[in-house]
N, C-alpha and C positions, 0 to 999 in steps of 0.2 A: 953457687948460691943455692940454698935450700930452705924450706920452711923451718922457722925457729932460729935462723941465723940472726945474730946481732950485727947491725951495720951502722956506719956513720956516713953522713953526707950533709950537704946544704939542703935543708928541708924546711918547708913552711910550717909554722905552728899557728895557733889561734891568734897570737899577737905579733909575732915577728918571724922572719926567715933567718936561720942561722945554722951553723954546724951543730948537728944534734944526733943522738943515737936513735935507732928504731929497730924493730924486729920484723923480719920477713914473715908475712901472713899469707902470701900467695901459695897456692898448692903446687906440688911438683909438676902436675900437668900444665898449669898456667906458666910456670917458669920454663918449661921445655918449648912451649908454643909461642911465647911472646918475648920481645926484647925488654919490656918494662917489668916492673915488680911492684907488688902491693905491700906496703909497710904500715905498721902502727907505731906511733911515736912513743918514745920513752922519755921520762922527765925525772929530774932529781927533786923537783918541788912537789911536796905533798899536796895533792889537790885539796882545796878548801872544803869542798864537799865531795866525798867519794861516792861513786855510783856503782851499779852492777857491771859497768863496762870499764872499770878501773881495777887494777890489782897491784899489790906490792910484789916485787921480785925478791924471792927469798935467797936465791943463789946468785946475786948480781955480780959478785967477784968472779965466780967461775965463768960467767958470760963475757968477761973482758971489760966490764964497766968499772969506772973509777969511784963511783959513789952509789949509795943506796938509790934505787931507781923504781919508778912506777910505770906500768903500762897504761896507756890511755887508748881507747878505741877511736883515736883520731887518725883516720886512714888516708894515706897519700899514695899516688901512683907516680913513679919516677923511672927514668931509664937506669938499668942496672949499672951502666958505666959510671954513673954519678955516685955510687956507693962503694964503700970498702967494708968487707967483712972483718969484724974484730973478735968474734966469738960465737957461741951457740948457747941457747937457753937450756937449763937442766930440764929433765922430764917433768918435774913438778911445776916449774915456772911455765913451761910450754903448755901444759895442760890447763893452767889457770888462764893464760892468754887466749887459748882456743875457746875456753868457756866464755870469756868476755866478748870475743868476736861473735860467737853464736848468739849471745844476748843482743848485741848491737845490730845485727842484720836479720831481716825478716825472711829467713830461709828454713 
């Protein structure tokens, strides 16, 4: 597992817990040192109001997703054994996601 990987697993969302895709946003260092992983959820539902922490994935098919998807800076921590890697974001989508994450966190 590495940063930018697209994964699926049973993950909690704002309204329900279900099998859903997410993207690994943990650093390589984090992934080497810990058994868990930080992910940001992906959704196929266009957010009613998009914010600076949401982005449209332009190359969703290349990432192994079945439908147009959106990244939301809704961050979860889960054990990596609960996730299955299905693809990897393109460079342009990964750059967008990283920009959203930077805006979301006070770092």
